[in-house]
C-alpha positions in Angstrom: 30.1 -62.7 -24.4 28.5 -64.6 -27.2 27.3 -62.8 -30.3 23.5 -62.8 -30.8 22.0 -65.2 -33.4 20.0 -63.5 -36.1 17.2 -65.2 -38.1 15.9 -63.1 -41.0 14.4 -65.8 -43.2 11.3 -66.4 -41.3 9.6 -68.4 -39.9 12.5 -70.5 -38.7 11.9 -73.5 -36.4 14.1 -73.2 -33.3 12.8 -76.1 -31.3 10.9 -79.1 -32.5 8.6 -81.2 -30.2 10.6 -84.3 -29.1 13.9 -82.5 -29.5 16.4 -83.0 -26.6 19.3 -80.7 -25.5 17.8 -77.6 -27.2 19.1 -74.1 -26.3 17.4 -71.3 -24.4 16.9 -68.0 -26.1 16.9 -64.4 -24.8 15.1 -62.1 -27.2 16.8 -58.9 -28.3 14.4 -58.0 -31.1 11.7 -59.8 -33.1 9.8 -62.6 -31.3 9.7 -66.3 -30.6 6.3 -68.1 -30.7 5.9 -71.2 -28.6 3.7 -73.6 -30.6 1.5 -76.4 -29.3 1.1 -79.2 -31.9 -0.5 -81.8 -29.7 -4.1 -81.3 -30.9 -3.1 -81.8 -34.6 -3.6 -78.1 -35.5 -0.6 -75.9 -34.4 -1.5 -73.0 -32.2 0.6 -70.2 -30.6 0.5 -70.5 -26.8 2.7 -67.5 -26.1 5.0 -65.0 -27.9 8.3 -63.9 -26.3 9.4 -60.4 -27.2 12.4 -58.1 -26.4 13.8 -58.7 -23.0 11.9 -62.0 -22.5 13.4 -65.5 -22.7 12.3 -69.0 -23.6 12.5 -71.8 -21.0 11.1 -75.3 -20.6 10.9 -77.7 -17.7 12.9 -80.0 -20.1 15.9 -77.8 -19.5 15.9 -79.0 -15.9 14.8 -82.6 -16.3 16.6 -83.5 -19.5 13.4 -84.8 -21.1 12.3 -84.1 -24.7 10.5 -80.8 -25.6 6.8 -81.0 -25.6 6.3 -77.8 -27.5 7.9 -76.2 -30.5 9.4 -72.7 -30.9 9.5 -70.6 -34.1 11.4 -67.3 -34.8 9.3 -64.3 -36.0 10.0 -60.8 -37.1 13.7 -60.8 -37.9 14.7 -62.4 -34.6 17.9 -61.3 -32.8 18.5 -63.3 -29.7 21.2 -64.8 -27.4 21.3 -68.5 -27.8 22.3 -70.2 -24.6 23.4 -73.9 -25.0 21.8 -76.4 -22.7 25.0 -77.2 -20.8 25.2 -73.5 -19.7 21.7 -73.3 -18.4 
């Protein structure tokens, strides 16, 4: 099994809008905020916490990410590369 990734210098951008082939994350501790930047002013749409995971329709379609994702609170998470999703 893969070792969890740790992000302690926060915030850390995990996914940028427009990015392709980005990984999925399973949160072990800390949080990942999903950010909408389409209105010009970034806003948090949802926060994923312990036991939750990120996901995007782009993982299935191969299209670019519409939203961004940022690590919060000393994130520990499993990072699952797109080819394994």
